[in-house]
C-alpha positions in Angstrom: -58.5 54.0 92.9 -57.3 50.4 93.4 -59.1 48.2 95.7 -59.1 44.6 96.9 -58.8 42.3 99.9 -55.7 42.7 102.2 -55.4 39.7 102.1 -57.7 36.8 101.6 -56.5 33.4 102.9 -56.4 30.5 100.5 -57.8 28.4 103.3 -61.1 30.2 103.4 -62.5 29.6 99.8 -61.9 27.3 96.9 -59.3 28.9 94.6 -61.3 28.4 91.5 -64.2 30.4 93.0 -61.8 33.2 94.0 -60.2 33.2 90.6 -63.5 33.5 88.8 -64.8 36.2 91.1 -61.5 38.1 90.7 -61.8 38.0 87.0 -65.2 39.3 87.0 -64.5 42.0 89.5 -61.4 43.1 87.4 -63.7 43.2 84.4 -66.2 45.5 86.0 -63.5 47.8 87.5 -61.7 48.0 84.1 -58.5 46.5 85.7 -58.4 48.4 89.0 -58.9 45.2 91.2 -55.9 44.0 93.2 -56.2 40.4 94.4 -54.4 40.1 97.7 -53.6 36.5 98.7 -52.0 34.9 101.6 -51.6 31.5 103.3 -53.6 32.5 106.4 -52.2 33.2 109.9 -55.0 33.9 112.2 -55.8 30.6 113.9 -58.5 32.2 116.1 -60.4 33.6 113.0 -60.4 30.1 111.5 -61.7 28.5 114.6 -64.4 31.1 114.9 -65.7 30.3 111.4 -65.2 26.5 111.5 -62.4 26.5 108.9 -59.6 24.0 109.1 -56.3 25.6 110.0 -53.4 23.3 108.7 -49.8 23.6 109.6 -47.9 26.5 108.0 -46.1 24.3 105.4 -49.5 23.1 104.0 -50.9 26.6 104.0 -48.1 27.7 101.8 -48.3 24.7 99.6 -52.0 25.5 99.2 -51.2 29.1 98.4 -48.8 28.1 95.6 -51.4 25.6 94.1 -54.1 28.2 94.4 -52.1 30.6 92.4 -51.6 28.2 89.6 -55.2 27.2 89.6 -56.1 30.9 89.2 -53.4 31.5 86.5 -54.8 28.6 84.6 -58.3 30.0 84.7 -57.2 33.3 83.6 -55.2 31.9 80.6 -56.9 31.5 77.2 -59.2 28.5 76.8 -60.2 26.0 79.4 -57.7 24.9 82.1 -56.8 21.5 83.6 -54.8 21.2 86.7 -53.8 18.4 88.9 -52.3 19.2 92.2 -52.2 17.7 95.8 -55.1 19.9 97.1 -56.8 21.4 94.0 -57.8 20.2 90.6 -59.4 21.5 87.5 -60.7 19.6 84.5 -61.5 21.6 81.3 -62.6 24.5 83.4 -63.2 27.7 81.6 -63.4 31.1 83.2 -65.3 33.7 81.3 -65.0 36.5 81.1 -61.3 36.6 81.3 -59.6 39.5 83.2 -59.0 42.5 80.8 -55.2 42.5 81.3 -54.6 38.8 81.2 -54.9 38.6 84.9 -55.8 40.8 87.9 -53.0 42.5 89.8 -51.7 39.7 92.2 -50.6 40.9 95.7 -48.9 38.5 98.1 -48.7 39.6 101.7 -46.4 38.2 104.4 -42.6 38.3 105.1 -41.5 34.7 105.4 -38.1 34.5 103.8 -38.0 30.9 102.6 -41.4 30.4 101.1 -43.5 33.7 101.0 -40.8 35.9 99.4 -40.1 33.1 97.0 -43.6 32.9 95.9 -43.6 36.9 95.5 -40.6 36.6 93.3 -42.1 33.9 91.2 -45.8 35.0 90.9 -46.7 38.4 92.4 -47.1 41.8 90.9 -46.8 43.3 94.4 -45.4 42.4 97.7 -47.1 43.6 100.9 -45.0 43.5 104.1 -46.4 44.0 107.6 -45.1 46.6 109.9 -41.4 46.4 110.2 -38.6 49.0 110.9 -36.4 50.2 108.0 -33.4 48.0 108.9 -35.7 44.8 108.9 -37.3 46.0 105.7 -33.9 46.4 104.0 -33.1 42.8 104.9 -36.3 41.5 103.5 -35.8 43.4 100.3 -32.4 41.7 99.9 -34.0 38.3 100.4 -36.6 39.1 97.8 -33.9 40.1 95.3 -32.1 36.8 95.9 -35.2 35.0 95.2 -35.7 37.1 92.1 -32.4 36.3 90.9 -33.0 32.6 91.4 -36.0 32.7 89.0 -34.6 35.2 86.6 -36.6 38.3 87.4 -35.9 41.8 87.9 -36.8 42.9 91.4 -37.9 46.4 90.3 -40.9 44.7 88.5 -42.4 44.0 91.8 -44.3 46.9 93.5 -43.6 47.1 97.3 -46.2 48.2 99.8 -46.6 47.8 103.6 -49.5 47.4 106.0 -49.0 49.2 109.4 -50.9 50.4 112.4 -50.7 54.0 112.7 -50.9 56.3 115.7 -49.9 59.7 114.5 -51.3 63.1 113.9 -53.1 65.5 116.2 -55.1 62.9 118.2 -52.3 60.6 119.6 -53.6 60.7 123.1 -57.1 59.5 122.2 -55.6 56.9 119.9 -53.3 55.5 122.6 -56.2 53.2 124.0 -56.4 51.5 120.6 -52.7 51.0 120.7 -52.9 49.6 124.2 -55.4 47.1 123.1 -53.5 46.2 119.9 -50.3 45.6 121.9 -51.9 43.9 124.8 -50.6 46.4 127.3 -52.2 47.0 130.7 -53.4 50.5 131.9 -50.1 51.3 133.6 -48.3 51.7 130.4 -47.7 55.4 129.5 -48.3 56.9 126.2 -44.6 57.2 125.6 -44.1 53.5 126.6 -46.7 52.5 124.1 -45.2 54.5 121.3 -41.8 53.1 122.0 -43.3 49.4 121.9 -45.0 50.3 118.6 -41.8 51.6 117.1 -40.0 48.3 118.1 -42.6 46.4 116.1 -42.0 48.7 113.0 -45.3 50.5 113.4 -45.3 54.1 112.1 -46.1 56.3 114.9 -45.6 60.0 116.1 -45.9 63.4 114.9 -46.4 64.3 111.3 -42.8 65.2 110.9 -41.6 61.8 112.5 -43.9 59.8 110.3 -42.7 61.7 107.2 -39.2 61.0 108.2 -40.0 57.3 108.7 -41.7 57.0 105.4 -38.8 58.7 103.6 -36.4 56.0 105.0 -38.7 53.3 103.7 -39.1 55.1 100.4 -35.4 55.1 99.9 -35.5 51.3 100.4 -38.1 51.1 97.5 -41.3 51.2 99.3 -44.0 52.9 97.2 -47.2 52.7 99.2 -48.3 52.4 102.9 -51.7 51.2 104.1 -52.5 52.5 107.6 -55.0 50.2 109.6 -57.5 52.4 111.4 -59.4 50.7 114.1 -61.5 53.3 115.5 -64.3 53.2 113.0 -66.1 56.2 114.9 -63.1 58.5 114.4 -63.3 60.4 111.1 -60.5 62.8 112.1 -57.8 60.3 111.4 -58.9 59.8 107.8 -59.3 63.6 107.4 -55.7 64.1 108.6 -54.3 61.4 106.3 -56.0 63.0 103.3 -55.2 66.6 104.1 -52.0 66.8 106.0 -50.0 63.5 105.6 -50.8 62.3 102.0 -49.7 65.6 100.3 -46.3 65.6 102.1 -45.9 61.7 101.4 -46.6 62.3 97.8 -43.4 64.4 97.5 -41.0 61.6 98.9 
């Protein structure tokens, strides 16, 4: 089983510390750790914990520097790096990751910077809830960035994080969807599901979900992570494992 953060913002922790922890966890797990990185997007979360929330351009600049800091630490021998935001001076990270570096996942869908960073550095790209037509466009943009850096796009695993309202308990789950979409009590379940579909969320009956996953699989998507916000509802997890996953595995 692969595991890791989805995703940790580079604004929260010094990248050298993240790189060292990632290397050690990857060693302990025999290469199963996936390091999910992002520039950070949730301003309220940053304010809640007293963390500075710089403009988006700076956050993405920090993300690229952070990746290079970590790559240096994971390389043989001590590392020296001098960037605008981060530096290393003869820093050695021991133990090194078992496969040279942990699997690096970059989350997000920004076409100018984020997907360029995916093409240049990532083993995996994780997109966020989008309908197939929007996903197809992002795939084309990623391919263009890969071409620019001389990389085969097929070497990048593609996954997606989405909010799922599906299976046998859609009525009970509608309240969570209402909260997530910030809709008032007058919105019907049908209206909530339509609004979710417009945002690329995977919702509906098992057959509907399998059809949607099939469309995305044809575009190269290989893995979907469903956000589950009702921590007291175990039925959804059971449904994913017993009903949805076996059918999805055949796509």
